[in-house]
C-alpha positions in Angstrom: 72.7 96.8 125.8 72.2 99.8 128.1 74.5 102.8 127.9 75.7 102.0 131.4 76.6 98.4 130.5 78.2 99.6 127.3 80.4 102.1 129.3 81.4 99.3 131.7 82.2 97.0 128.7 84.4 99.5 127.0 86.2 100.5 130.2 86.9 96.9 131.1 88.1 96.0 127.7 90.0 99.2 127.0 93.3 98.0 128.3 93.1 94.9 126.1 92.4 97.0 123.1 95.4 99.1 123.8 97.6 96.1 124.3 96.7 94.8 120.8 98.7 97.6 119.3 101.8 99.3 120.6 101.2 98.5 124.2 100.3 102.0 125.2 97.4 102.8 127.4 94.1 103.3 125.6 92.8 105.9 128.0 95.8 108.2 127.7 95.5 112.0 128.0 93.5 113.6 125.2 95.6 115.4 122.6 95.9 119.1 123.3 95.7 120.1 119.6 92.4 120.3 117.7 91.3 116.8 116.5 91.7 116.1 112.8 88.4 114.9 111.3 88.7 111.7 109.2 85.7 110.5 107.2 85.3 106.8 106.5 82.7 105.7 103.9 81.0 102.3 104.4 80.6 100.0 101.4 77.3 98.4 102.6 74.9 98.5 105.5 76.6 97.8 108.9 78.0 94.3 109.2 81.1 92.6 110.7 83.4 93.9 108.0 83.3 97.0 110.1 83.5 95.7 113.6 87.1 96.8 114.2 86.2 100.4 113.3 83.3 100.5 115.7 85.3 98.8 118.5 88.2 101.2 118.2 85.9 104.1 118.2 84.0 102.9 121.3 87.2 102.5 123.1 88.4 106.0 122.2 91.4 104.8 120.1 90.9 107.4 117.4 90.2 110.3 119.7 93.3 109.6 121.7 95.3 109.8 118.5 93.9 113.2 117.6 91.3 111.9 115.2 87.6 112.8 115.1 86.2 109.8 113.2 83.1 110.3 111.2 81.4 107.3 109.5 79.6 107.9 106.3 76.7 105.4 105.8 76.4 103.5 102.6 74.4 105.3 99.9 74.0 105.1 96.1 77.4 106.6 95.4 80.2 103.9 95.4 82.7 104.5 98.2 85.5 104.5 95.8 84.0 107.4 93.9 83.6 109.3 97.2 87.3 109.0 98.0 88.4 109.7 94.4 86.3 112.9 94.5 87.6 114.0 97.9 84.1 113.5 99.6 85.5 110.9 102.0 89.1 110.4 103.2 89.0 106.6 103.5 86.5 104.0 102.2 85.8 100.4 102.6 86.2 98.6 99.2 87.3 95.2 97.9 90.3 94.2 95.7 88.4 94.2 92.4 86.6 97.5 93.2 89.7 99.4 94.0 91.5 97.9 90.9 88.7 99.0 88.6 88.8 102.5 90.1 92.6 102.9 89.9 92.7 101.5 86.4 90.2 104.1 85.2 92.3 106.9 86.5 91.9 107.3 90.3 94.8 107.3 92.7 93.2 104.9 95.3 95.6 102.9 97.4 94.7 100.0 99.8 96.1 100.8 103.3 94.6 98.0 105.5 92.8 94.7 104.9 90.4 93.5 107.7 90.2 90.0 106.1 93.3 88.1 105.3 91.5 85.6 103.0 88.6 85.7 100.6 85.2 85.5 102.2 83.4 85.0 98.9 82.3 81.5 97.7 79.8 79.9 95.3 76.7 79.2 97.3 73.8 76.8 96.6 71.0 75.5 98.8 72.2 72.8 101.1 69.4 70.5 100.0 70.5 70.6 96.3 71.6 67.0 95.9 72.1 67.4 92.2 74.8 70.0 92.6 77.9 68.3 94.1 80.6 70.3 92.3 80.9 73.5 90.3 80.8 71.5 87.1 77.2 70.7 88.0 76.4 74.5 87.5 76.6 74.2 83.7 73.3 75.3 82.3 72.1 76.5 85.7 71.0 80.1 86.7 73.3 82.4 88.6 71.8 85.2 90.7 74.4 88.0 90.6 75.2 91.5 91.4 76.4 93.0 88.2 80.1 93.4 88.8 82.4 92.6 85.8 84.5 89.9 87.5 81.6 87.6 88.5 81.1 85.9 85.1 84.8 85.2 84.3 85.4 84.0 87.9 82.6 81.6 87.7 83.5 80.4 84.3 87.1 79.7 85.4 86.0 77.8 88.5 83.4 75.7 86.7 86.0 74.8 84.0 88.6 74.0 86.7 86.1 71.5 88.1 85.6 69.8 84.8 82.6 71.7 83.4 82.1 73.9 80.3 81.6 77.1 82.2 78.2 77.9 80.6 75.4 79.3 82.7 72.6 81.8 82.7 72.8 85.1 84.7 70.2 87.3 86.3 71.3 90.4 88.1 69.3 90.7 91.4 71.7 92.3 93.9 70.6 91.6 97.5 67.6 89.6 96.2 70.0 87.0 94.9 70.1 85.2 98.2 66.3 84.9 98.4 66.2 83.7 94.8 68.5 80.8 95.6 66.5 80.0 98.8 63.2 80.0 96.8 64.6 78.0 93.9 64.2 80.9 91.4 67.9 80.7 90.8 70.4 77.9 91.4 73.5 79.6 92.8 75.0 82.9 93.9 78.2 84.3 95.5 77.5 85.1 99.2 79.9 86.4 101.8 80.2 83.2 103.8 80.9 85.1 107.0 77.7 87.2 106.8 75.0 86.0 104.3 76.2 82.4 105.0 75.6 82.9 108.7 72.3 84.6 108.1 71.1 81.7 105.8 72.0 79.1 108.5 70.2 81.0 111.2 67.1 81.4 109.0 66.9 77.6 108.5 68.0 77.9 104.9 71.6 76.8 105.0 73.9 76.8 102.0 76.8 74.6 100.9 79.8 76.3 99.4 82.4 75.8 96.8 85.4 77.9 97.8 87.2 79.6 94.8 90.6 78.7 96.1 89.8 75.0 96.2 89.7 75.1 92.4 92.9 76.9 91.8 91.5 80.4 91.7 93.7 83.1 93.3 92.9 84.5 96.7 91.5 88.0 96.7 90.9 90.7 99.4 87.1 90.7 99.8 87.3 93.8 102.0 89.9 96.5 102.4 90.3 100.2 103.4 91.3 102.6 100.7 92.5 106.2 100.6 93.7 108.4 97.8 97.4 108.9 97.3 96.9 112.6 97.3 95.2 112.5 100.7 97.9 110.2 102.1 100.7 112.5 100.8 99.2 115.4 102.7 98.2 113.6 105.8 100.9 111.1 106.6 100.8 111.3 110.4 97.0 111.2 110.4 97.0 108.1 108.2 99.5 106.4 110.5 97.3 107.3 113.5 94.2 106.1 111.8 95.7 102.7 110.8 97.2 102.2 114.3 93.8 102.8 116.0 92.1 100.7 113.4 94.5 97.8 113.8 93.8 97.8 117.6 90.1 97.5 116.9 90.5 94.6 114.5 93.0 92.8 116.7 90.6 93.1 119.6 87.8 91.7 117.3 90.0 88.8 116.4 91.0 88.0 120.0 87.6 88.8 121.7 85.0 88.3 119.0 81.9 88.1 121.3 82.8 91.3 123.1 83.6 93.1 119.9 80.3 92.0 118.5 78.6 93.7 121.5 80.4 96.9 120.8 79.3 96.7 117.2 75.7 96.1 118.0 75.7 98.9 120.6 77.1 101.4 118.2 74.6 100.5 115.4 71.7 99.2 117.5 69.0 100.2 115.0 70.7 98.1 112.2 70.2 94.7 113.6 67.0 92.9 114.4 69.0 89.8 115.3 72.2 90.6 117.3 73.1 86.9 117.3 73.9 87.3 113.6 76.6 89.8 114.5 78.0 87.5 117.2 78.0 84.4 115.2 79.5 86.2 112.2 82.3 87.7 114.3 83.0 84.3 115.9 83.3 82.7 112.4 85.7 85.5 111.3 87.9 85.0 114.3 87.9 81.2 114.5 88.0 80.8 110.7 91.3 82.6 110.4 90.0 85.5 108.4 91.2 88.3 110.6 94.9 87.6 111.2 98.0 86.3 109.5 99.4 83.0 110.7 101.6 84.9 113.1 98.7 86.9 114.5 99.0 90.2 112.7 96.1 92.3 111.4 95.8 94.5 108.3 98.9 93.2 106.5 98.7 92.8 102.7 100.6 90.4 100.5 102.1 91.5 97.2 101.7 88.1 95.6 98.0 88.1 96.2 97.6 91.5 94.6 99.6 90.3 91.6 97.8 87.0 91.0 94.3 88.3 91.3 95.2 91.5 89.5 96.6 89.5 86.6 93.3 87.6 86.4 91.4 90.8 86.0 93.8 92.1 83.4 94.0 88.9 81.4 90.2 88.8 81.2 90.2 92.4 79.9 88.1 93.6 82.8 90.3 96.7 83.5 89.5 99.8 81.4 91.5 103.0 81.4 90.2 106.6 81.5 89.3 106.3 77.8 86.9 103.4 78.5 89.0 100.9 76.6 90.7 97.8 78.0 94.2 98.4 79.4 97.0 97.4 77.0 99.7 97.0 79.6 99.4 95.2 82.9 99.6 97.7 85.8 102.4 97.8 88.4 100.5 96.1 91.2 102.8 97.4 93.9 101.2 100.8 93.4 97.8 99.5 94.4 98.6 98.8 98.1 100.9 99.6 100.9 101.8 98.3 104.4 103.8 101.4 105.3 101.2 102.7 107.8 101.2 99.6 109.9 103.6 99.5 112.8 
């Protein structure tokens, strides 16, 4: 996309972006005060988890609310650590990641969820006729990522499907997907809306077993987190950030193809195949990931925090500052808030 075409796209879609939020005009007068710099740390390389941020930035939503947004690319330091240490104001995370961090002593709080439902699933090669249910994963090899929740989740799902919950594990990180494609491993946990789309486009489609189909609680597979300390000292900035962000994600939900164009234009060196971004964004929008049943974005559900949080606690996956499992279940209402949403 040329810079001229990008400018035309942003200008033509700006009114729609503004209408997704409070109904104010996106291209309002720039604030007279000095913009407040807000840093946002990504949790991975650019993908459609972040489309709303890039769309809102392209349309000027942050700038018009007095925010100079700076995006911190993913690196070796976990984004939760960056926020807890004050090196970033806000970070992309996921429900388990934030929960681990807060249990161990940080003051992280989830302030916005891009995805309303879990995008993780158990994935196996589509041509595996011998694997028809999670119970068929007994004795098979799981290619994983090394997070504490993976094993207990898989065990619970396999047992719920009638299996024993016994399997082998190899930690391969991003190589896990190729291991499943090549047959070196039998199953993994992809993000259906990204790796799943990529696998289909590459001619190596997967079939999936959704966690929730086997009684496992929903979880937020992507969220935006800030420290309570930063929120306490930056209330108006936090509200302005969430308002602008909500506009971007509502636009991505209502106009996925156009939002994908903005994402690709903003991160053009990241994607060899722009169609991956478009198809992923279309799946997110059409699959009901981005909005609640009544069309809202970013909203969190206390019951979801409690049910999945209880799973983590009951399986002794939460350790305190002393490195030992928590003895008392946390107050889950302290882990999230909707107060910055209009």
